[in-house]
N, C-alpha and C positions, 0 to 999 in steps of 0.2 A: 542606567543603574542596572545594577549585577539583581537577583534575586535574592535574597535573606531575610531574614525573622526581624528586621525593622523597616522594612521596605517590601513586606507583603500588605495589598490592599486589604485583608480582612485580618484583624486582629486573631482567632482562631489559626491561621496561618502565620501567625509573628508574636504576638506576647504571650497567646497561649498557645501556644501547638505544643508542648512539651504534653502538658492536658490535653489532652485529643488523641493520646497517638492510637487507645485502642480503636478509636472511630476511624480512625486516616483509612487505613487500613480496607474497611470495610464498604465506604459513604462514598471515598475517591473516583475518580477516573479510570485510573487502576482499578480500585477493586472491582468497579464496571464493568470491564473486557475483563476483569478476573472470572466473573459472576457469565458474560457472553461466554467465554471462551469453556466453560462450564456446562452451560447449556448447549451447546452446540455439540461436544463430547457424546454428552448423555442420550443425546435425540439421536446422532450416528451408531452409538454401539446397538440402543436398543434398534433401529432400522435393521443392523447386519442379522439380527434375532428376531426379524416379525417374518421368516416363512417366503423371504422373494427368492423367487430364483435367480434374478438377476445381480442376487449380494447377500452373498452367503454370509455365516458365521464366523464374525473374525475370533484369529488364533488367540491364544491367552498370551501369545508375546506383543500384541496386537492393543488388547483390553490395557496391557499396562502400561505400554508406552501412553496411549492415549489418554488415561489414566494420568499418568506421570504427566502432558503435558497441564491438564489442569492442581495436582498439587505441588509443584517446583515453578507453577508462573511466577513471574519475575516484575522487576522493573524493567531491566532489557524486553522482555518480550512486551511489555508495553510500549515502548517506547516504539520496537518493531513496530508492532501495528501501528502506529500514527503515523510511523511514516509511509506505511501504505498508506492509509485515508488522506496524500497530499496527494495522493494520483486519483483513488477513489472520490474523494469528496463524499464520502458515505462512511461510517464507524464502522454500520454493521459486516457492511462486507468487506469492511478492512479484517474484521478479524478470522473473517469464511476466508481469505485468501492468505491467512498467518498462517492457518490451520493448515490448510492445503500444501504449502512451504512445507510445513515440518513432515511432508510423506514422501519427500523428493526421497531416493535412495529403496525405498521402502514399497516393493513391486507390489505387497496386497495392500496396503493401503491408497498408494497411488491409483491400480486398480479399480478403487472403490471411491474418488477424490468427488468425482460426485454428488455424492451422494450429504457429504457434506450441505446443513444446509436444505436439505428436501423438503419442498414443495414447501419452505415455512415463507413465511413473512418475516420483513424486518421486527418487526413486534411481536411476533410470537418469542423470539432472543431477548427483546427487551422486557419484556411485564413483566417475565422468569427471574431474568436476571434480575432486576426491581424487591422482586418476592423479597427472590434470596438476599439480595442485601440489607431489605428489612428484618427480615426475618432474623438474621444475625445480628443484624444492628440490635432489634433489641434484646435477644434472648442472652446478648454475649454484653454487652455495652448498658445501656438504659434499665432493666428489671435490674441487673446486680448493681449498678448505682444506686436505683430506689431503696433495693432490700437495708443496702449499708445503712440508707438516710432511718430506715425503719426502726431497725436495730438499734441504733443509737436513740432514736425515740425512746423505744420500748424500757430500754433501758434506765435513761433520765426518770420515766415513768416510772419503775421500780422502785427505785433509786430514792426521788422523791417524792414519791407516794404520801407518806404521813407528814410533809410540809407545808404546812399551812400558810396559806398565801390571800391577799385581797387580789377580788377579781374586777370586773371596768367591765361596765355596761355603760355608751353610750358618755364613754368617759369620766364617767363619775366612778368612787365607791360603791360596791355590787355586796351580792350576798360572798363571804370566803366559798377557799376552793381549797387545791393540793398544787403545789405546782408538777408533781405527776399526775393528775388530775388533765392537765390541760395539756399535755404532752400525749398520754393518751388519747385525747378526744384527737389530737393529728395522726395518729398511729391506728387506729379504726379506719379511717376515712384514706389515708394515704395504702394502706391494707387493699380497701374495696378500687382504692382508683389503678394497683399496681393488676388487680386484676381484672380490671378491664383491663388493661394492657394485653396482657400476656392471653385472653381470650381471643382475641380476637384472630380470625383463619386468613390465612394470607394466601392470597388465591393466586393461581396464574392460569393461562389457556395457550392451546400447543393446535390451533384452529383454521388457519389458511387466513389471502387479507380481507377477507370482509364476516367471516366466526362461522364459514358454512364448508369446511376443507374442500373446496373446489378444486386444486389444484391436487391435492391428495387423490381425489377419487380417479382426478384423470388421467393420472395413470397404473394405477389400480383400482377399478369403481366394484370391485367382489370385498374390497377388503373394509374390517371396520378399523376404521381413522379413530371414529371420538373413541371409543375404549383404546386403540392405542397411544392415543393420545392421553385420556387419563393415567392409562399405566406409566406412562413416564413424569409426569405430572406428578401422581402421587408415591411412585415404586421411589422409598428410600434412598438419600443419599451413601455411596455417590454415582451408583449405575442406572438411578430415578433422581431426581429433585426436591423427596418429602414436600413437595406444599401441599392445597388443596385445586381439586379442578376447579376451575372457572367453562361451566359449558353453552355458555349464552355469552353473546361479545362481539360488540363488531369488528370493526378492523383492531382495535384496542382494548387490551380488558378494562371494563366500565370505573375501575379506581375507585368503587364503591369501598373496595375493605382499608385501603389508604386511607380516605378522607375518615374514618371511623376510628382507625390508630395513629391518626393525628390527631385528633379531638380525644383520642381518649386520653392519650400525653400531653395536651396541655390542658385538659382538665386537673390532670395529677400537680402541671406547672404549678397552678391558679390556686392552689393548696396550701404548694411550694410557699409562692408569692405570699397568702397571708400567713403561712408561720414566719417565715422571715420578717414583715413587716413586724406582729407581738414579738417578737426574741428584742428585736431593735429597742421595741415600747419599752420592753421590761433591761434590757442593757442601759437606757435612759433613763428606766427609772434607780436604778442599782441594784434591782431581784437578784443581775447577772453580774460581774465583773469579768474582764480577759486576763488570759493568761498573757504572762507581758514576754517579746521578743527582745534580747539586746538586740542592741541595732536600729531597733523600728524605731519609724517617725510617728509618727500622728498629726502633728500637724509642720508645716515648714515657718510656724512664730512662737506658735501656743505648747510649752514642751509637755504639761500635764496631759495632752492629748489620747487616750487610745482608744480610738474609734471601731466601733463594726462594722469595719469594710466589709468581710463577707460576706452577708446577709445583703447587704448594699451591692455587694457585686451578683450574689445569687437575682437580688429582682431585680436588676438590670438586665440579666441576661437570659431568665426566665419570662419579662417580656418580650424580650426582641423574639424566643425561642417561639412563642406565643401567636405571638405577629407575621412568621413564617408559617408554623404549624395551620394557621387557621384560613390561612389564604391558598396554603395546598389542599386544606381539605372542601374549601368551596369553589375551589379552579380546578382540580383535575377528574371531580365527575361531568364537566360539562365536555362537551365532544364538537362540535359543529359535523351534524351527517356520519359519515363511518369515521371520519379520524379529522385531525388538523396538528398541526404543530405547534401550539402552543403547550402542550404538556410538556412534552419533550425539554424545552430548556427549563421550565419549571420543575422537575423535577430532578435537576441536576442539583438542584440548590436543598433535596432530601437531608442533607447532609451538613448543610449548615445550620437547615432550624435544629435538627436535634444535637449536632456540634454545641449551638449557644445554648440546649439543655442539658446537657452532659458536665457543660464549665460549668454552669449557676449548681448542677448538684455538688460537682469538683467542693466550688466555695461555699457552699452552705453545713458542708463534711468539715471544713476544714474551722468556719466558725462555729458549730455546733462541737468541735473538741477541743476548744479553748476553752468553755464558757466553766466558772466558777460559780458554783450558787450562792450568794450574800444573806445567810438566812435572817444576819441580826438587822439588815436593812428591810427583809421583807417583814420581819417582826412587830421592828419601830412602824412600822405602814400600819401592818394591823391593829395596833395599841393606840395609834392612833384615830380611829375611824368607830367607832363605840357607835354611831350610827346605824352599821350595818343589822345589829340585830332589834331594831326595831320592827324587824319583818316575823322575826319567831317569835315577840313579845304579842304581836298585835293577834298573830295566829292563832297562841294558847287563850288569849284574849276571846279569839271567836270560838274557841271547844269549851269555851264554859258560859257562853249568853252576853258575853259585858255588854255595855251599852257602844255601838260606834267605835270598836279598836284598833281600828283603819285611822278615821278622824280624827281619833286622838293622838293616835303615835304621828299622825300628819303635820298637828299643829304642834308637838309636842319636839319634835328634831326639824326640820326642814327649817333648813339657812339657818340652822343655830351646830355649834360647837359642843359636838356632842363628849363628854367622861364618862370617866365608870363610873364615875358617884352620880350624878345623875339620872344614868340608866337605873342607878342600881336604886335610888331612891324615886325613880319611877317607879319599879318593879315591884318595892313596899311595899306602895301605897293601894297596890290592884285586890281585890274581894276575888282570891281564887286559893284553893288547897294548898293548906301549908307548902309538903310535898312538891308539889306544882311549883309555888314561890321560889323556892329553896335550891328549884333544877335550874329555873331560870336567873336568882343570883348568881349561882356557879358559872356562869354560860359568857362565854370569852370571843370575841369576834377568832381568834384561834383556835376554837375548839369547837367552834358554828361552821362545823366543814360537810356536814352528810355523811353521802357515802362515799367519798370523794377519793378515801383512799384505798376502799374496797376495788372501786371501781380501775383507779390505778394498777392495781395490780393485775388484773385480771385480763388484762388485752396480752 
């Protein structure tokens, strides 16, 4: 069987491959190789500028050539590295040998070839590469996708700020709100969640086999290797990595920042699961209709169906993403002594975890863009729920000291079918100032929305 979209083991590389085109170059094995080359080149160029007699500063032409290896890295280059790995059986060493192979017929670089990967352990290259992958995935794919959802929900909050809607608590009718205010609630939650994702510092270390610069100091014992490593890690790209320096580590960077990042994404996904289920429910109630698309089928046997499939797809994939993200966040900070390899194979699934999340964001946006508000159905539901005015009536009764207002309304409304006439008849018999009575008599379920409209416009 040849590999194709329909023979792919994962739907991320099969059925949904096109939706993940922006993430794949960043978190695939090819993307991992690319970042390893970037790190090795940045380290090599920095070493040439460190002032060592044995490694003079590289010429401008050599620097341009080296940076070109990073800028122009291709799938063919990745295949060449994989071919070397068949011999080395070591992926980082394969990258080192590939870079050195690019020095052929370039005397300046050939002479300095042994400074490629100088004093580095594999994890110096791997942890920095993972950091570059995660930063790019977060900044280029994840946060922009979430921003689109936030903007869409904000637009809905403003557009529907004044559309009254029956609330439901415990599945039962409750004090009315507006459709816009319900969207605004999610906007505020998502904005805070996105800030948490954006504020995670992406850390990296380059301190040798067990984090003590042992090999570095054996070569140049008087050189400030910690300051040098910090400079390489924190100098902006392309000459540095533009990350945050991690000064203390075992052989591996501890991965605590990864756990923080993955937990932040998972918490955001949980908010979106909540949203997906709520919208699904509103579609079921008829509060939203879905735009029709010619040729689409909702059921193989029931021709009338227009299913909320995008919200179901989003919910399912958010759940898959969170299962993987939470495993990553729980497993990665744990290492036996200086290190074991359980993190290595798990880290290769970062793209899978984020892929399911990004796929869900795409589905959610598709679903949101299909929604059309059904104000008639919302208004009908409100007009059938006069019992919700029991709350303001008993609250006004409390204000004026009437006896047992809550208990009176409980006895009057609980389990009974309330109508305008019944509620207004109850109000008419209250011993309260006439102006207050008139105010209550003018109230309807649709008008009893508090500050909902104002709050919806505020986001």
